[in-house]
C-alpha positions in Angstrom: -16.6 -24.1 -7.4 -15.3 -21.8 -10.1 -11.8 -22.1 -11.4 -10.1 -19.2 -13.2 -11.8 -15.8 -12.6 -11.9 -12.9 -15.0 -10.9 -10.0 -12.7 -10.7 -6.3 -13.7 -8.5 -4.2 -11.5 -9.0 -0.4 -11.5 -5.9 1.4 -10.1 -5.5 5.0 -8.9 -4.6 7.8 -11.4 -1.6 9.4 -9.8 1.2 7.0 -10.4 2.0 3.9 -12.6 1.6 0.4 -11.1 5.3 -0.5 -11.7 8.7 -0.9 -10.0 10.1 1.0 -8.3 6.8 1.3 -6.5 5.6 4.9 -6.0 4.3 3.9 -2.5 2.5 1.3 -0.5 -0.7 1.6 -2.4 0.9 1.0 -5.7 3.0 -1.8 -4.3 -0.1 -3.5 -2.9 -1.9 -3.4 -6.2 1.1 -4.6 -8.2 1.5 -7.6 -5.9 -2.2 -8.3 -5.9 -2.3 -8.4 -9.7 0.9 -10.6 -9.9 -0.3 -13.1 -7.3 -3.8 -13.4 -8.8 -2.3 -14.0 -12.2 0.1 -16.5 -10.7 -2.9 -18.4 -9.2 -4.4 -18.8 -12.7 -6.8 -15.9 -13.0 -7.1 -13.6 -16.0 -6.5 -10.1 -14.5 -6.9 -7.0 -16.6 -5.6 -3.7 -15.3 -7.0 -0.2 -15.8 -4.1 2.1 -14.9 -2.1 5.1 -16.0 0.4 4.8 -18.8 3.7 3.2 -17.8 2.1 0.6 -15.6 3.1 -3.1 -15.7 0.6 -5.8 -16.6 -1.2 -3.8 -19.3 0.3 -5.6 -22.3 -3.1 -7.3 -23.2 -5.3 -4.4 -22.1 -7.4 -2.5 -24.6 -6.3 1.1 -25.2 -9.3 2.4 -23.3 -7.8 0.9 -20.1 -4.5 2.8 -20.4 -5.1 6.2 -18.8 -3.0 9.4 -19.2 0.2 9.6 -17.3 0.9 12.4 -14.8 3.7 14.7 -15.9 5.1 16.6 -13.0 8.1 18.0 -14.8 10.2 20.3 -12.6 7.3 21.6 -10.6 8.4 22.7 -7.1 4.9 21.8 -6.0 5.3 18.0 -6.5 2.9 16.4 -4.0 1.2 13.2 -3.3 -2.0 15.0 -2.4 -2.6 16.8 -5.7 -2.2 16.7 -9.4 -0.5 19.0 -12.0 -2.8 21.7 -13.2 -5.2 20.4 -15.9 -4.4 16.7 -15.4 -7.8 15.7 -14.1 -9.4 17.5 -17.0 -8.0 14.8 -19.3 -7.7 11.9 -16.8 -11.3 11.8 -15.5 -12.9 11.7 -19.0 -10.4 8.9 -19.8 -11.5 7.0 -16.7 -15.2 7.4 -17.7 -14.3 6.1 -21.2 -12.8 3.0 -19.5 -15.9 2.5 -17.5 -18.1 2.9 -20.6 -16.0 0.2 -22.2 -16.5 -2.1 -19.2 -20.3 -1.5 -19.2 -20.5 -2.4 -22.9 -18.5 -5.6 -22.3 -19.7 -6.7 -18.9 -19.9 -10.4 -20.1 -16.1 -10.4 -20.4 -15.5 -10.0 -16.7 -16.6 -11.7 -13.5 -15.7 -9.1 -10.9 -14.1 -5.6 -10.6 -11.5 -4.9 -7.9 -11.6 -1.2 -7.5 -8.6 0.6 -6.0 -9.4 4.0 -7.5 -9.4 7.1 -5.3 -11.9 8.7 -7.6 -15.6 8.5 -7.1 -16.6 7.6 -10.6 -16.2 3.8 -10.2 -18.4 3.8 -7.1 -21.1 6.1 -8.5 -21.3 3.9 -11.7 -21.0 0.5 -9.9 -24.7 -0.4 -10.1 -24.8 0.2 -13.8 -21.7 -1.7 -15.0 -23.2 -5.1 -14.9 -20.4 -6.6 -12.9 -20.1 -6.9 -9.1 -17.4 -4.6 -7.6 -15.2 -4.9 -4.6 -13.4 -1.7 -3.4 -10.4 -1.6 -1.1 -10.2 1.2 1.5 -6.5 2.1 1.6 -6.8 5.6 3.0 -8.3 7.8 5.6 -11.9 8.8 4.8 -12.3 10.6 1.5 -15.6 12.5 1.5 -16.2 12.3 -2.3 -15.9 8.5 -2.2 -18.3 8.3 0.7 -20.9 10.5 -1.1 -20.5 8.6 -4.3 -21.2 5.3 -2.6 -24.1 6.6 -0.4 -25.6 8.3 -3.4 -26.2 5.1 -5.4 -29.1 2.7 -5.2 -28.9 -0.8 -3.9 -26.2 -2.8 -5.7 -23.2 -0.7 -5.3 -19.7 -1.8 -4.3 -18.7 -4.2 -1.5 -15.8 -2.9 0.6 -12.8 -4.3 2.2 -10.4 -2.3 4.5 -6.7 -2.9 5.0 -7.0 -2.6 8.9 -9.5 -2.5 11.7 -8.5 1.1 12.2 -9.3 2.0 8.6 -12.6 0.0 8.7 -13.7 1.9 11.9 -12.9 5.3 10.3 -15.0 4.5 7.2 -17.8 2.9 9.2 -18.2 6.1 11.2 -18.7 7.8 7.8 -21.4 5.3 6.7 -19.3 2.8 4.7 -19.2 -0.8 6.1 -16.3 -3.1 5.2 -14.6 -6.4 6.0 -11.0 -6.3 7.0 -8.4 -7.9 4.8 -4.8 -6.9 5.5 -2.3 -6.2 2.8 0.3 -8.9 2.1 3.9 -9.5 1.2 5.5 -12.0 -1.1 8.2 -13.8 0.9 10.4 -14.4 -2.2 10.7 -10.6 -2.7 11.9 -10.0 0.9 14.5 -12.7 1.7 16.0 -13.2 5.1 19.0 -10.9 5.7 22.0 -11.2 8.0 21.4 -7.9 9.7 24.1 -5.3 10.6 24.7 -2.2 12.7 22.9 0.5 10.7 19.3 1.6 10.6 17.0 2.0 7.6 14.0 4.1 6.8 12.1 3.5 3.6 8.9 4.9 2.1 7.4 8.0 0.5 9.3 11.2 1.5 6.3 13.3 2.6 5.5 15.2 5.8 3.0 12.6 7.1 5.7 9.9 7.0 8.2 12.2 8.8 11.6 10.7 7.9 13.2 13.7 9.6 12.2 12.2 12.9 14.0 8.9 11.9 17.1 11.0 11.4 16.7 12.5 14.9 16.2 9.0 16.4 19.2 7.6 14.6 21.4 10.3 15.9 20.2 9.8 19.4 21.2 6.2 19.1 24.5 7.0 17.4 23.8 4.7 14.5 24.1 5.4 10.8 20.8 5.7 8.9 20.0 4.9 5.2 16.9 6.6 3.7 15.3 5.0 0.6 12.2 6.3 -1.2 10.5 8.5 -3.7 10.1 12.2 -3.0 6.4 12.9 -2.7 6.7 16.4 -1.4 9.7 18.3 -2.8 9.6 21.3 -0.5 9.4 19.0 2.6 12.2 16.8 1.3 14.6 19.7 0.7 13.9 21.6 3.9 13.5 18.7 6.4 15.4 15.7 5.0 18.1 16.6 2.5 19.3 19.5 4.7 20.1 17.0 7.5 22.1 14.5 5.4 25.7 13.8 6.4 28.3 11.1 6.8 25.9 9.3 9.2 22.7 9.8 7.1 22.6 8.9 3.4 19.8 9.0 0.9 19.7 6.4 -1.9 16.6 7.5 -3.8 13.9 5.1 -4.9 15.1 1.5 -5.4 13.7 -1.6 -7.0 12.4 -4.4 -4.7 15.5 -6.5 -4.8 17.9 -3.6 -4.1 15.6 -2.3 -1.3 15.3 -5.8 0.3 19.1 -6.1 0.3 19.4 -2.7 2.2 16.8 -3.8 4.7 18.3 -7.2 5.1 21.7 -5.8 6.2 20.2 -3.4 8.7 19.8 -3.8 12.4 16.3 -2.1 12.6 13.8 -0.3 10.4 12.4 3.0 11.7 8.8 3.7 10.8 7.7 7.3 11.6 4.1 8.1 10.5 2.7 11.2 12.1 -0.7 10.7 10.6 -3.1 7.8 11.4 -1.5 5.2 9.1 -4.1 3.1 7.3 -1.9 0.0 7.4 1.9 0.4 7.1 3.1 -2.1 4.5 6.8 -1.2 5.2 6.5 -3.1 8.5 5.7 -6.6 7.2 8.2 -6.0 4.3 10.9 -5.3 6.8 9.9 -8.2 9.1 10.0 -10.6 6.2 13.7 -9.7 5.8 14.2 -10.6 9.5 14.8 -6.9 10.3 12.9 -5.7 13.5 10.9 -2.5 13.4 10.6 0.5 15.8 7.5 2.5 14.8 5.2 5.3 15.9 1.9 3.7 17.1 -0.2 5.4 14.5 -3.5 4.1 13.0 -3.1 0.5 11.9 0.5 0.1 13.1 -0.5 -1.3 16.5 -2.5 -4.0 14.8 0.5 -5.2 12.9 2.6 -5.1 16.1 0.0 -7.2 17.9 0.0 -10.0 15.2 3.7 -10.6 14.8 7.2 -10.5 16.4 9.9 -7.9 16.2 7.9 -4.6 16.4 8.2 -2.1 19.2 6.1 1.0 19.2 6.5 4.6 20.5 4.1 7.6 20.9 3.6 9.5 17.6 6.2 12.2 17.1 8.5 11.2 20.0 11.9 10.6 18.5 13.5 9.8 21.8 11.0 7.1 22.6 11.5 5.7 19.1 15.2 5.5 19.7 14.5 3.5 22.9 12.1 1.2 21.0 14.8 0.6 18.3 17.4 -0.1 21.0 15.0 -2.7 22.6 14.3 -4.7 19.4 17.9 -4.6 18.4 19.0 -5.9 21.8 16.3 -8.6 21.7 17.9 -10.0 18.5 21.5 -9.5 19.6 20.8 -11.3 22.9 19.0 -14.2 21.3 15.7 -13.5 22.9 14.3 -13.6 19.4 15.9 -14.3 16.1 15.7 -12.8 12.6 14.4 -16.1 11.3 11.6 -16.1 13.9 10.7 -12.5 13.0 10.5 -13.5 9.3 8.4 -16.6 10.0 5.9 -14.5 12.1 5.5 -11.9 9.4 4.9 -14.5 6.6 2.4 -16.4 8.8 0.4 -13.2 9.4 0.8 -11.3 6.2 1.6 -13.5 3.2 0.3 -12.4 -0.2 -0.8 -15.9 -1.0 -2.9 -16.1 2.2 -4.5 -12.7 1.3 -5.2 -13.8 -2.2 -6.9 -17.0 -1.1 -9.2 -15.0 1.1 -9.8 -12.6 -1.7 -10.8 -15.5 -4.0 -13.3 -16.7 -1.5 -14.8 -13.3 -1.2 -15.0 -12.9 -5.0 -16.7 -16.3 -5.4 -19.2 -15.6 -2.7 -20.1 -12.3 -4.3 -20.3 -13.7 -7.8 -22.4 -16.7 -6.6 -24.8 -14.3 -4.8 -25.3 -12.3 -7.9 -25.9 -15.3 -10.1 -28.5 -16.6 -7.6 -30.2 -13.2 -7.6 -29.2 -12.3 -4.1 -27.4 -9.2 -2.9 -23.8 -9.9 -1.6 
């Protein structure tokens, strides 16, 4: 059995892998790199400028940062004009560097949302594992299906996501995202509600505001603006004495806000690939009321403290929040039990141990001349 592995992680282009996390994708990668390093592996990161963990990386692995400036078109689904013209050649230079030094790495963990790593996977000389974090992206599907035998192995963050990609022709194993319990300590709770995440239309925090007002409870909103027009028109215009916005926060500050809240509202109106905010909240002992979208129901079925409502139904969400708050207040369940259930189901250490097993299986298969 191999001991320390030499792991190369390829991150997406849009945001740095740093704190405060730009979103669940960046948070998942940051925590993956940290935990794998903690477990004794040598992890090298290919990521945009400003990312953590790149102190020992060659310059070819530090990709151009995105500069949005004061653009009114800030969006998590696009890039500033001209950015990909410089970023994609930089990504290819990083892949060139990898191909020339394939003996320096044991495996590639690919989180990129660009097709280049998949299309070049058979020619890099290193086995690749790619995580499916998103709804189906056609260019990634075509990149994978267009290569000969020996492309990437895939894992998906939920059964829902695996099924979506399988229908498009990409098979995967399911390995859920994880949380680090030390980052999300047990809180004492309180009377107010919290919503945290990316402020974008598909996350719909405006519906959390509606649900909170139906309940008559104050709401705190935390997160990075990913769609400026939506944030100004649908969220900031609704702020008041009962709804406050704190902006993006570091993990410790965010965990403190969650820990002193009665319930977290989770309001995706798209088919959520996973929903990392749910186990993060549960690890703080704070129950969750969420729209049953995509992978959300899978999380709810595996742990305590989650009540779901139909997508887009703010009144039903308010009822779900009232139910989980009452369950804690009545002693039917406890914040400690909620935390214990979340850690049992979604710990980062458990996920990393399974990931190590997968890596070693793939590396062993390659060394014996088999296809993983």
